[in-house]
MIDO-149010 format. One record per residue: residue in one letter; x, y, z of N, C-alpha, C, O in turn; chain. Coordinates in steps of 0.05 Angstrom, whole numbers, plus 32768, in hexadecimal, padded with zeros to 4 digits. Layout:
BEGIN
 resn neast nnorth  nup caeast canorth caup ceast cnorth  cup oeast onorth  oup chain
    a     X      Y    Z      X       Y    Z     X      Y    Z     X      Y    Z     A
...
END
This chain:
BEGIN
 resn neast nnorth  nup caeast canorth caup ceast cnorth  cup oeast onorth  oup chain
    m  89F6   8724 8892   89E1    8734 8884  89C7   872C 8892  89C0   8714 8893     A
    a  89B9   8740 889C   899B    873D 88A9  8988   873A 8894  8989   8749 8880     A
    l  8976   8728 8896   895F    8724 8880  8948   8734 888C  8943   8734 88A5     A
    l  893B   8742 887A   8921    8750 8883  8924   8764 8899  8915   8763 88AD     A
    t  8938   8776 8894   893D    8788 88AA  8929   879E 88B1  8929   87A9 88C7     A
    t  8919   87A3 889D   8907    87B8 88A0  88E9   87AE 889E  88E2   8799 8893     A
    t  88D9   87BE 88A9   88BB    87B7 88A5  88B7   87B6 888A  88AD   87A1 8880     A
    y  88BE   87CA 8879   88BA    87CB 885B  88C4   87B1 8850  88B6   87A6 883E     A
    q  88D9   87A6 8856   88E7    878E 8849  88D4   8776 884D  88CF   8766 883B     A
    w  88CA   8775 8867   88BA    875F 8871  88A0   8761 8862  8897   874D 8857     A
    l  8894   8778 8861   8878    877A 8852  887E   8773 8835  886F   8763 882B     A
    l  8892   877D 8827   8894    8777 880B  889A   8758 8808  8890   874D 87F4     A
    t  88A8   874A 8819   88AC    8730 8819  8891   871F 8818  888B   870D 8809     A
    v  8881   872B 882B   8864    8718 882D  8854   8722 8815  8845   8712 880A     A
    h  8856   8739 880C   8848    8743 87F0  8850   8733 87D9  8841   8728 87C9     A
    i  886B   8731 87D7   8876    8720 87C0  886E   8703 87C4  8864   86F8 87B0     A
    l  8870   86F6 87D9   8868    86DB 87DC  884A   86D6 87D7  8844   86C1 87CB     A
    a  8838   86E9 87DF   881E    86E6 87D8  881B   86E6 87BA  880D   86D6 87AF     A
    a  882A   86FA 87AC   8829    86FB 878F  8832   86E4 8782  8825   86DB 876F     A
    v  8848   86D7 878B   8851    86BE 8781  883B   86A7 8783  8835   869A 8770     A
    v  8831   86A4 879A   881F    868E 879D  8805   8692 878A  87FA   867F 877F     A
    w  87FB   86AD 8789   87E4    86B2 8777  87EC   86B1 875A  87E0   86A1 874C     A
    v  87FD   86BF 8751   8802    86C1 8733  8811   86A8 872D  880A   869E 8717     A
    g  8824   869A 873B   8830    8684 8732  881B   866E 8733  881B   865E 8720     A
    g  880B   866C 8745   87F4    8656 8748  87DF   8658 872E  87D6   8644 8723     A
    a  87DA   8673 8727   87C9    8676 8711  87D8   866D 86F8  87CA   8660 86E7     A
    f  87F1   8672 86F3   87FD    866A 86DD  8802   864C 86DD  8804   8641 86C7     A
    t  8805   863D 86F3   8806    861F 86F4  87E9   8615 86EC  87E5   8603 86DB     A
    l  87D7   8620 86F7   87BC    8615 86F0  87B3   8619 86D2  87A3   860A 86C7     A
    q  87C0   862F 86C6   87B9    8632 86AA  87C9   8619 8699  87BE   860E 8687     A
    v  87E0   8614 86A2   87F0    85FF 8696  87E0   85E6 8699  87D9   85D9 8685     A
    m  87D9   85DF 86B1   87C9    85C5 86B7  87AD   85C6 86A8  87A2   85B2 869E     A
    a  87A3   85DE 86A5   878A    85DE 8697  878B   85D7 8678  8779   85CC 866B     A
    i  87A3   85E1 866F   87A4    85D8 8651  87A9   85BA 864F  87A2   85AE 863B     A
    r  87B6   85AE 8662   87B9    8590 8660  87A1   857E 8667  879D   8569 865B     A
    v  8790   8589 867C   8777    857E 8682  8765   8581 866A  8757   856E 8663     A
    v  8763   8598 865E   874F    859A 8645  8753   8586 862E  8741   857D 8620     A
    r  876D   8580 862B   8777    8570 8616  8774   8552 8620  8779   8540 860F     A
    d  876F   854B 8637   876A    8530 8641  8753   8526 8636  873F   8534 8637     A
    p  8752   850E 862B   8739    84FF 8624  8726   84F8 863A  870E   84F9 8635     A
    d  872E   84F3 864F   871E    84EE 8668  8711   8506 8672  871F   8517 867C     A
    p  86F5   8509 866F   86E6    851E 867A  86E4   851D 8698  86DF   8532 86A4     A
    a  86E8   8508 86A5   86EA    8507 86C2  86FF   8519 86CC  86FB   8528 86DF     A
    r  8714   8518 86BF   872E    8529 86C9  8729   8546 86C6  8735   8556 86D5     A
    l  8719   854E 86B3   8710    8569 86B0  86FC   8571 86C9  86FE   8586 86D5     A
    a  86EC   855F 86CF   86DA    8565 86E5  86E8   8569 8700  86E2   857B 8710     A
    a  86FB   8556 8703   870B    8558 871B  871B   8572 871C  871D   857E 8732     A
    f  8726   857A 8706   8736    8592 8706  8724   85A9 870B  872B   85BB 871A     A
    a  870C   85AA 86FF   86F9    85BF 8706  86F2   85C4 8725  86F0   85DA 8730     A
    r  86EF   85AC 8732   86EB    85AF 874F  8704   85B8 875D  8703   85C6 8771     A
    d  871C   85AF 8753   8734    85B6 8763  873A   85D4 875E  8743   85E2 8771     A
    t  8734   85DD 8746   8739    85FA 8740  8727   860F 8754  872F   8625 875C     A
    e  8710   8604 8759   86FD    8610 876E  870B   8615 8788  870C   862A 8795     A
    v  8715   85FF 878F   8721    85FE 87AA  873D   860F 87AB  8743   861D 87BF     A
    v  874C   860D 8798   8763    861B 8795  875C   863B 8793  8769   864C 879F     A
    g  8749   8642 8784   8742    865C 877F  8735   866A 8798  873C   8680 879E     A
    m  8725   865C 87A5   871C    8668 87BF  872A   8664 87D7  8724   8673 87E9     A
    r  873C   8652 87DB   874B    864B 87F2  8768   8654 87F2  8774   8659 8806     A
    v  8772   8658 87D6   878F    8661 87D3  878F   867B 87C7  879A   868E 87D2     A
    f  8783   867D 87AF   8786    8695 87A2  8779   86B0 87AE  8784   86C6 87AE     A
    l  8761   86AA 87B7   8755    86C1 87C5  8760   86CA 87DF  8761   86E2 87E4     A
    p  876A   86B8 87F1   877A    86C3 8808  8794   86CF 8800  879D   86E2 880C     A
    a  87A2   86C4 87EA   87BC    86CF 87E2  87B8   86EC 87D8  87C9   86FE 87DC     A
    s  87A1   86F0 87C9   879C    8709 87BC  8797   8721 87D3  879F   8738 87D2     A
    l  8788   8713 87E9   8780    8729 87FC  8798   872F 880F  8798   8744 881B     A
    v  87AD   871C 8812   87C5    871F 8821  87D8   8734 880F  87E6   8746 8819     A
    l  87D6   8730 87F5   87E7    8742 87E4  87DB   875D 87E4  87EB   8771 87E2     A
    l  87C0   8761 87E4   87B7    877B 87E5  87BA   878B 8801  87C0   87A3 8802     A
    l  87B6   8779 8816   87B9    8785 8831  87D8   878F 8834  87DD   87A5 883D     A
    f  87E9   877F 882C   8806    8785 8833  880E   8798 881C  8822   87A5 8821     A
    g  8801   879B 8804   8808    87AE 87F3  87FF   87C9 87FE  880E   87DD 87FC     A
    f  87E9   87CC 8808   87E0    87E6 8813  87F3   87ED 882C  87F9   8804 882F     A
    w  87FC   87DB 883D   880E    87DD 8851  8828   87E9 8844  8834   87FB 8850     A
    l  8831   87DF 882F   8849    87E5 8823  8848   8804 8818  885B   8814 8819     A
    v  8832   880A 880F   882D    8826 8805  8832   8835 8819  8841   8848 8815     A
    h  8827   8832 8834   8829    8842 884B  8844   8846 8853  884E   885D 8857     A
    e  8852   882A 8856   886C    882B 8860  8880   8837 884D  8895   8841 8857     A
    g  887C   8837 8834   888E    883E 881F  8889   885B 8818  8898   8866 8808     A
    n  8874   8867 8823   886D    8880 881A  8866   8885 87FF  8867   889C 87F6     A
    w  885E   8872 87F2   8854    8872 87D8  8837   887F 87D8  8829   8881 87EC     A
    s  8830   8887 87C1   8814    8894 87BA  8803   887F 87AA  880C   8871 8797     A
    l  87EB   8880 87B3   87D9    886A 87A2  87D5   8878 8785  87CB   886B 8772     A
    a  87DC   8891 8784   87DB    889C 8768  87F1   8894 8754  87F0   889C 873D     A
    e  8803   8884 875D   8817    8879 874A  8807   886B 8737  87F3   885E 873E     A
    g  880F   886D 871E   8803    885C 8707  8806   8842 870B  87F2   8834 8707     A
    w  881C   8836 8712   881F    8819 8713  8810   880F 872C  8807   87F8 872C     A
    l  880E   8820 8743   87FC    8815 8756  87E0   8816 8753  87D2   8805 875D     A
    t  87D7   882C 8742   87BA    882D 873A  87B4   8815 872A  879F   8808 872D     A
    f  87C7   880F 8716   87C1    87F9 8702  87BE   87DC 8714  87AD   87CB 870F     A
    g  87D2   87DA 8728   87D2    87C0 873B  87B6   87BF 8747  87A9   87AA 8745     A
    l  87AC   87D7 8755   8794    87D5 8762  877C   87CE 8752  876A   87BF 875A     A
    i  877C   87DC 8739   8767    87D7 8725  8767   87B7 8720  8753   87AA 8722     A
    v  877E   87AC 871A   8780    8791 8710  8779   877C 872A  876B   8768 8727     A
    i  8782   8783 8740   877E    8772 8757  875F   8773 875E  8753   8760 8768     A
    g  8753   878B 8759   8736    878D 875F  8725   877D 874A  8711   8772 8751     A
    i  872E   877E 8731   871E    876D 871D  8723   8752 8722  8710   8742 8721     A
    s  873F   8749 8727   8746    872E 872D  8735   8720 8746  8729   870B 8743     A
    i  8734   872E 875E   8726    8727 8777  8709   8721 876D  86FF   870B 876F     A
    a  86FB   8735 8763   86E1    8734 875C  86DB   871F 8747  86C7   8710 874A     A
    t  86EC   871D 8730   86E7    8705 871C  86EB   86EC 872B  86DC   86D9 8729     A
    g  8701   86EB 873C   8707    86CE 874C  86F0   86C6 875D  86E3   86B1 875B     A
    a  86EC   86D9 876C   86D6    86D3 8782  86B8   86D3 8777  86A7   86C3 877F     A
    g  86B5   86E5 8766   8699    86E5 875B  8693   86D2 8744  867C   86C9 8740     A
    f  86A6   86CB 8736   86A2    86BA 871D  86B3   86A2 871B  86A9   868C 8717     A
    l  86CC   86A5 871D   86DE    868B 8718  86D9   8676 872B  86D1   865F 8725     A
    g  86DD   867E 8743   86DA    866A 8759  86BB   865B 8759  86B7   8642 875A     A
    p  86A9   866E 8759   868D    8662 875C  8688   8651 8740  867D   863C 873F     A
    e  8690   865C 872C   8689    864E 870F  8698   8634 870D  8691   8622 86FE     A
    s  86AF   8632 871E   86BD    8615 871D  86A8   8604 872D  86A2   85EE 8723     A
    g  869E   860C 8743   868E    85FC 8752  8673   85F4 8743  8668   85DE 8747     A
    r  8669   8608 8731   8650    8602 8720  8659   85ED 870A  864A   85DC 8701     A
    i  8670   85EF 8702   8676    85DB 86EC  867D   85C2 86F7  8678   85AE 86EA     A
    a  8688   85C0 8711   8686    85A4 871C  866B   8599 871F  8667   8581 8719     A
    r  8657   85A9 8729   863B    85A2 872A  862E   8598 870F  8621   8583 870C     A
    v  8635   85A9 86FB   862A    859F 86E2  8637   8585 86DA  8629   8572 86D1     A
    i  864E   8583 86DC   865A    8568 86D6  864E   8552 86E5  8647   853D 86DB     A
    e  864A   8557 8701   863C    8540 8711  8624   853A 8706  861E   8522 8702     A
    a  8613   854F 86FF   85F9    8549 86F4  85F4   8540 86D7  85E2   8531 86CF     A
    e  8608   854B 86C7   8604    853F 86A7  861C   852E 86A3  861D   8520 868E     A
    g  862F   852C 86B4   8647    8518 86A9  865B   852A 86A2  8658   8541 869C     A
    p  8675   851C 86A2   868E    852C 8699  868E   8534 867F  869B   8547 8679     A
    a  867F   8527 866B   8680    8530 8651  866A   8542 8648  8664   8544 8631     A
    s  865E   8551 865C   864A    8565 8657  8655   857B 8646  866A   8585 864C     A
    s  8648   8583 8630   864C    8598 8620  864B   85B4 862F  865B   85C6 862A     A
    d  8638   85B6 8642   8631    85CE 8654  864E   85D2 8663  865C   85E7 8662     A
    a  8654   85BD 8670   8670    85C0 867F  8684   85C7 866F  8693   85D9 8676     A
    r  8688   85BB 8658   869D    85C3 864A  869E   85DD 8640  86B4   85E8 863E     A
    r  8687   85E9 8637   8685    8607 8632  868A   8618 8648  8694   862E 8644     A
    r  8684   860E 8661   8688    8621 8679  86A5   861F 867D  86B2   8633 8682     A
    i  86B0   8607 867A   86CF    8605 8680  86DF   8616 866E  86F3   8623 8676     A
    n  86D7   8615 8656   86E5    8625 8641  86E4   8642 8647  86F8   8650 8644     A
    r  86CA   864C 8650   86CB    8667 8658  86D8   8670 8670  86E3   8686 8672     A
    i  86D8   865E 8685   86E7    8662 869D  8706   8663 8697  8714   8674 86A2     A
    f  8710   8651 8687   872B    8654 867F  8735   866F 8672  8749   867A 867A     A
    l  8723   8678 865D   8727    8690 864F  8728   86A8 8664  873A   86B9 8664     A
    i  8715   86A8 8675   8715    86BF 8687  872F   86BD 869B  873D   86D1 86A0     A
    s  8733   86A5 86A3   8749    86A4 86B5  8766   86AA 86A8  8779   86B4 86B5     A
    r  8767   86A5 868D   877F    86AB 867D  8784   86CA 867D  8799   86D5 8682     A
    i  876E   86D5 8676   8769    86F4 8675  8775   86FF 868F  8785   8712 868F     A
    e  876B   86F3 86A6   8772    86FC 86BF  878E   86F8 86C2  879C   870A 86CC     A
    l  879A   86E2 86BC   87B6    86DC 86BF  87C8   86F2 86AF  87DC   86FD 86B9     A
    v  87C0   86F7 8699   87D0    870C 868A  87D0   8726 8698  87E4   8734 869A     A
    l  87BA   872E 86A3   87B7    8746 86B2  87C8   8743 86CD  87D5   8757 86D5     A
    l  87C9   872D 86DA   87DB    8728 86F2  87F6   872D 86EB  8804   873B 86F9     A
    l  87FE   871F 86D4   881D    8723 86CB  8824   873D 86C5  883A   8746 86CB     A
    l  8810   874D 86B6   8818    8767 86B1  8819   877B 86CB  8825   8791 86CB     A
    t  880B   8772 86DF   880C    877E 86FD  8827   8779 8706  8836   878B 870F     A
    v  8830   8760 8704   884D    875A 8711  8862   8769 8701  8877   8770 870C     A
    v  885D   876E 86E7   8873    877E 86D6  886F   879A 86E1  8883   87A5 86E9     A
    a  8857   87A7 86E3   8854    87C3 86EC  8860   87C6 8709  886E   87D9 8710     A
    m  8859   87B3 871B   8863    87B6 8736  8884   87B3 8736  8892   87C1 8746     A
    t  888D   87A5 8728   88AA    87A2 8728  88BA   87BA 8718  88CF   87C4 8721     A
    a  88B0   87C1 8702   88BC    87D7 86F0  88B2   87F2 86FA  88C1   8805 86F7     A
    k  889A   87F7 8705   8891    880D 870F  8894   8825 86F9  88A0   883A 86FC     A
    p  8887   881E 86E0   8889    8833 86CD  8882   8851 86D5  886F   8855 86E5     A
    g  8890   8864 86CB   888C    887E 86D2  889C   8889 86EC  889B   88A0 86F3     A
    m  88A9   8877 86F5   88BA    8881 870E  88D7   8889 8705  88E8   8891 8715     A
END
């Protein structure tokens, strides 16, 4: 049995791998965030905020762009229409997610780390910002999971 015998299969594999990295990584960060927030050591929270900035900008952003690029290529190769409801939903969510990640989540993680450096790891401003960033990233994760469901179930087909 030959693996990845068609261009479409190869494109789909890369597309799915990018989704696994992005969505799986986001899920893992949420689990870690729950643990870190409950830890009494505020320095751990500060380190986690710095780490999430790096992961967001250097892992999630590139994975989302690869996913989008290969998704468009798949639409072309598979003769899909961008008017398909599940594709439209996916494009809307990825647009929201890229904008939120690059425009808020990544930069805010860096700002949180700077607040912690200036005011200390027990800063109430840092804690407020961290709670907000976790809430927004959890909402984003739910949207990403719904997109995975839409992409696999392809409702309306």
